[in-house]
C-alpha positions, 0 to 999 in steps of 0.5 A, a space after each residue: 678725290 675719287 677715293 674716300 677712306 672710311 676706317 680701313 676701307 677705301 670707297 671709289 667715289 667716281 661718277 660715270 654717265 656712260 649708262 645714261 648717255 648710252 640709253 639716250 644715244 640708243 633712243 636717238 638712234 631709234 628716232 625718239 625726240 631728244 632734248 638739248 640737255 640730252 644732246 649735251 649728255 651724249 656730247 660730253 666725256 662720259 668717263 672723265 679722267 679714266 685712262 684704263 684700257 677698258 675705259 678707252 675701249 668703252 669711250 671709243 665704242 660710245 663715241 661712234 654710237 654718239 655720232 650715229 645718234 647725232 645723225 639720227 637725232 638731226 634727221 628726226 628733229 628736222 622732220 619735226 621742224 625743230 631746227 635749232 636742236 637739229 642744228 645742235 645735234 648735226 653740229 655735234 655729229 660733225 664735231 665728233 667725226 669731221 670726216 663722216 659725210 653722213 653727219 655733214 649731210 644731215 647738217 646740210 639738210 637742216 640748213 637747206 630746210 631753213 633756206 640757209 644756203 650760206 651755211 650749207 655751202 660752208 659745211 660742204 666746203 669744210 667737209 671737202 677740205 677735210 676729205 681732200 686733206 686727210 684722204 685725198 678724196 672728194 665728197 660722195 657724188 650724192 652729196 655734191 648732187 644734192 648741193 647742185 639740186 639746191 642751185 649751189 653748183 657754182 659754189 661747191 665746184 
């Protein structure tokens, strides 16, 4: 349980990874290298079971920070040639916010760096589908141009 009784006192026994996860996310945004475990820490529910208004607000703030951290980490890891972790960070960013074009763009950049055009096109098409379905818009022209520059214009039309 979360509450322990010791004599006539009650003690809250709850774990919260929020401070550690927030520090990790800020380091990622500042483009310091992150590890697989740190990406997982930012990915998980840092306030499990907490449904109070303050916790919901804190979780939402952290969710946005986390997605920004994933995008930055994806770029930094790509710059260092660490493709597996860059894909993990980019995928976590897309999973956290499927309509955030910057997250998909960062993940596409990794796939293109690995010459994995199939995955790049798949990511683009999934984003295009979500944007059309939810917002009635197409991906940003700059992302479409990037795909065209990669020789994939027939696949993204």
